[in-house]
C-alpha positions in Angstrom: 0.0 0.0 0.0 1.4 3.4 -0.9 2.8 5.6 1.9 1.3 9.0 1.6 3.1 12.2 2.7 0.9 15.3 3.5 2.2 18.3 1.6 2.2 21.0 4.3 2.6 23.9 1.9 -0.8 23.2 0.4 -2.7 21.2 3.1 -3.9 22.4 6.5 -3.3 26.0 5.4 -5.9 27.2 7.9 -3.1 26.6 10.5 0.3 28.3 11.0 2.9 26.2 9.3 4.5 24.7 12.4 1.0 23.6 13.6 0.3 21.6 10.4 2.6 18.8 11.5 0.2 17.9 14.4 -2.8 18.1 12.1 -1.2 15.8 9.5 -0.5 13.2 12.3 -4.0 13.5 13.7 -5.4 12.7 10.3 -3.3 9.5 10.0 -0.4 10.6 7.9 3.0 9.2 8.9 5.1 11.4 6.6 5.1 15.0 5.4 6.7 17.1 2.6 6.6 20.8 1.7 8.2 23.1 -0.7 10.6 25.1 1.5 11.4 25.1 5.2 13.7 28.1 5.2 11.5 30.6 7.0 11.8 28.5 10.2 14.8 27.3 12.2 15.9 23.8 11.4 15.5 22.7 15.0 11.9 23.8 15.1 11.0 21.6 12.2 13.0 18.7 13.5 11.2 19.0 16.9 7.8 18.9 15.2 8.7 15.8 13.3 9.9 14.0 16.4 7.0 15.1 18.6 4.5 13.7 16.1 6.3 10.7 14.9 6.5 11.9 11.3 9.0 11.2 8.6 10.2 14.0 6.4 9.8 12.7 2.9 11.0 15.6 0.8 11.6 19.3 0.4 13.1 21.6 -2.2 16.6 23.0 -2.3 16.6 26.9 -2.2 15.1 28.2 -5.5 16.6 31.7 -5.7 14.4 34.7 -5.3 10.9 33.1 -5.3 9.1 36.3 -4.7 10.7 37.8 -7.9 9.6 34.8 -10.0 12.7 32.6 -9.8 12.0 28.9 -9.7 15.4 27.4 -9.2 19.0 28.2 -10.2 20.3 25.0 -11.8 19.8 26.0 -15.5 20.8 29.6 -15.0 24.3 30.4 -16.2 26.4 32.3 -13.7 24.4 31.3 -10.6 26.5 28.2 -9.6 28.0 29.8 -6.5 24.6 30.8 -5.2 23.2 27.3 -5.9 26.1 25.7 -4.0 25.6 28.0 -1.0 21.9 27.1 -1.0 22.7 23.5 -0.9 24.8 24.0 2.2 21.8 25.8 3.8 19.6 22.9 2.9 22.0 20.4 4.4 21.5 22.0 7.8 17.8 21.3 7.5 18.5 17.8 6.3 20.6 17.1 9.4 17.7 18.1 11.6 14.9 16.5 9.7 16.5 13.3 8.6 15.3 13.8 5.0 16.9 11.5 2.5 15.8 13.2 -0.8 15.9 16.8 -2.0 14.4 18.3 -5.1 16.7 20.5 -7.3 14.6 23.0 -9.2 15.8 23.8 -12.7 14.7 27.4 -13.1 13.2 29.5 -15.8 15.3 29.1 -18.9 15.0 27.9 -22.5 15.8 24.2 -22.8 17.0 24.9 -26.4 19.7 27.3 -25.1 23.1 25.5 -25.0 24.3 27.7 -22.1 21.3 26.7 -20.1 21.7 23.1 -20.9 25.4 23.2 -19.9 24.6 25.0 -16.7 21.9 22.5 -15.8 24.1 19.5 -16.5 26.9 20.9 -14.4 24.6 21.8 -11.6 23.0 18.4 -11.5 26.3 16.7 -11.6 27.8 18.8 -8.8 24.6 18.5 -6.6 24.5 14.8 -7.0 28.1 14.5 -5.9 27.7 16.8 -2.9 24.5 15.3 -1.6 25.8 11.8 -2.3 28.5 12.4 0.3 25.7 12.9 2.8 23.7 9.9 1.7 21.0 12.0 0.2 19.3 11.6 -3.2 18.8 14.5 -5.5 15.5 14.5 -7.5 14.7 16.1 -10.8 11.0 16.9 -11.5 9.5 17.8 -14.9 6.8 20.5 -14.4 4.1 21.4 -16.9 4.1 24.7 -18.7 0.5 25.5 -17.8 1.4 25.8 -14.1 4.9 27.1 -14.6 5.3 28.7 -18.1 9.0 28.9 -19.1 10.3 26.3 -16.7 13.4 24.6 -18.1 12.6 21.0 -17.2 9.3 20.3 -18.9 9.8 16.8 -20.3 10.0 13.4 -18.6 12.0 12.0 -21.5 14.7 14.7 -21.2 14.9 14.2 -17.4 15.2 10.4 -17.8 17.9 10.6 -20.5 20.0 12.9 -18.3 19.6 10.6 -15.3 20.7 7.6 -17.3 23.5 9.5 -18.9 25.0 10.8 -15.7 24.5 7.5 -13.9 24.9 8.9 -10.4 23.5 6.3 -8.0 21.7 9.0 -6.0 20.2 10.9 -9.0 16.5 10.1 -9.3 13.3 11.1 -11.0 10.5 12.9 -9.1 7.4 11.6 -10.9 4.4 13.8 -10.3 1.4 12.0 -11.8 -0.4 15.3 -12.3 2.5 16.9 -14.3 3.0 13.7 -16.3 -0.7 13.6 -17.4 -0.7 17.2 -18.5 2.7 17.0 -20.3 2.4 13.6 -21.9 -0.5 11.4 -20.9 -0.1 7.7 -20.9 0.9 7.8 -17.2 0.8 4.1 -16.5 3.1 3.2 -19.3 5.5 5.9 -18.2 5.4 4.7 -14.6 6.3 1.2 -15.8 9.1 2.3 -18.1 10.6 4.8 -15.7 10.2 3.0 -12.3 13.9 2.1 -12.0 14.7 5.8 -12.0 11.9 7.0 -9.7 12.8 8.3 -6.2 9.6 10.0 -5.3 6.0 10.2 -6.5 3.5 13.0 -6.1 -0.3 13.1 -6.8 -3.1 15.5 -7.6 -6.2 15.4 -9.8 -6.2 16.6 -13.4 -7.1 19.2 -14.5 -7.8 21.1 -11.4 -5.1 19.9 -9.0 -7.5 18.9 -6.2 -7.8 15.7 -4.2 -7.1 12.4 -5.9 -10.2 10.8 -7.4 -11.8 14.1 -8.4 -10.5 14.4 -12.0 -10.0 12.6 -15.2 -7.4 10.1 -14.0 -8.1 6.8 -12.2 -5.9 7.7 -9.2 -6.8 4.5 -7.3 -5.7 2.4 -10.2 -2.4 4.3 -10.3 -1.8 3.9 -6.6 -2.4 0.1 -7.0 0.0 0.1 -10.0 2.7 1.6 -7.8 2.2 -1.4 -5.5 2.3 -3.8 -8.5 5.6 -2.2 -9.6 7.1 -2.6 -6.2 7.5 1.1 -5.5 8.4 1.4 -1.8 8.8 5.2 -1.5 6.4 8.0 -0.6 3.6 9.5 -2.5 3.4 13.2 -1.8 0.0 14.8 -1.7 0.8 18.0 -3.6 -2.7 19.1 -4.3 -4.9 22.1 -3.5 -7.8 21.0 -1.3 -11.1 22.0 -2.9 -13.0 22.8 0.2 -10.7 22.4 3.2 -8.1 19.7 3.9 -10.0 17.6 6.4 -13.3 17.8 4.4 -11.5 16.4 1.4 -9.7 13.4 3.0 -12.4 10.9 2.0 -10.1 9.5 -0.7 -7.4 8.8 2.0 -9.6 6.6 4.2 -8.6 3.3 2.5 -4.9 4.2 2.9 -4.9 5.7 6.4 -2.2 4.1 8.5 -3.2 3.2 12.1 -1.3 5.4 14.6 -0.8 4.7 18.3 
């Protein structure tokens, strides 16, 4: 049965961020993920995880100036020093939270630009080596252009080819079912073909990015397919609740893990 991680950036948003950990545990989640932890001290997040018996499944490496529209630095020529400094910041949070996988955002750049492609390849190579020394996986996530126009990494095939080419043992694919359906369709076949590369999965309904089971995909079938394929990682719930997090958790009832 899949292990679901509540995404605390999008879920339980009626509560302050540090109170969302308790809410996730109360609803039966045993793991959490979020976009960024950097507005809070590492120790505060680690304490919430330990207090509520939660596993930190994932978070993103620093993305640059998010408020100014930056969505990662990896494909931006001339930003390598800033990217490397951000990784050291993230490692302080990794030490407190015990997270074993971090997402490297590519940034807003033209994939056809040779300079952007070279910058991205170099950044991915360097990050995989640096995080590998800490026993942490680096994840690459293709993101659809409807939600993030101009994002460099917008193709699952491109990401898979790079992962295979670099062949770093800790370089993995972040497979978001929602993004895959919008970008390519044929989600089940891609799961089967790419499963050896996958380090993390995320879910949301298509087209509206709400709870699983409320859109065009058969999400329950896809969750069962993950079991059939032997996927043992987490499934991050990166969706926007349609009418409140708790009110929309009916889909989760068959998967809820018993907690003491």
